[in-house]
N, C-alpha and C positions, 0 to 999 in steps of 0.2 A: 504494500499500500504506500503510495507516494504522499507527500506533504499535503497536496491539495485534497486528495481523498480523505486523509486523516482529519483535516480541518473541517471538511463538509460533514463527516461523521460527528465531530465534536460539536458543531453548531446545532445539529439536529438534537443531540443529547441535551444541550443547554436549553433549546426551545422546550423540550419536554420538561426539564427541571423548572423552568419559569412557569409553565402551565400547572405543574403540580403544586408549586407554592401558591399560585393563584386560587386553586381549588381550596387549599387550606385557609387562605386569607378569607375567601368568601364564607366558608364554614364558620370560622371563628367570629366574623362580624355578625353573622345570622344568629349564632348561639348567644352572643353578648346581647343582641337586641331582644331575643326571646326571653332571656333571663330578666332584663329590664322590664319587659311588658308583663311577664306571667309569674316571675318568681322573686321579685325584688324584696319580698318580706321574709325570705329564708336565709338566714346568716350563712349556713353551710354552703348554699348555692352561690352566695356572693363571694365566698372564697374561691369557688371554681371559676367565677367570672374573672376575678383577679388573675388567675392562672391563664385563662383564655386571653386576657389583655396582654400578658407577657408573651404568650405564644404568638399572638397577632403581630406584636412589634417585632419579635425575632424573625418571623416569617417574611415580613416586609423587608427587613434588612437583608436577609439571605437571598431573597428574590432579586433585590437590587444588585447584589454582588454577582448573581448569576447573569443578570442582564448585562452588566458591564463586561464580564468575560465573554459573553455571547457576541457582543458588539465588536470586541477586539478581534475575536476569531472571524467574524463576518468581514471586517476590514481587511484582514490578511487574505481571505478568499478572493475578495475583489482585486487586491493587488496582484495575486498570483494569476488570476484569470486575465488580467490586463497585460501581463508580460508575455 
């Protein structure tokens, strides 16, 4: 496998990684909203909400890291295809 093929494979993997993070982000946001609407009076569930907020923040950060690396890989693909 040459560098271009390797980079193309890597960018596909990063796209999947970004999508996986987005699914988690969407789920955490929905769960937090559900807790706020239906379970705000339950202290034990509010602790869970705090955990979800931490996971949401972490997932957003990790997704951004994956996006940055994906974009760097995509730039390399463009450069190699142009040469």
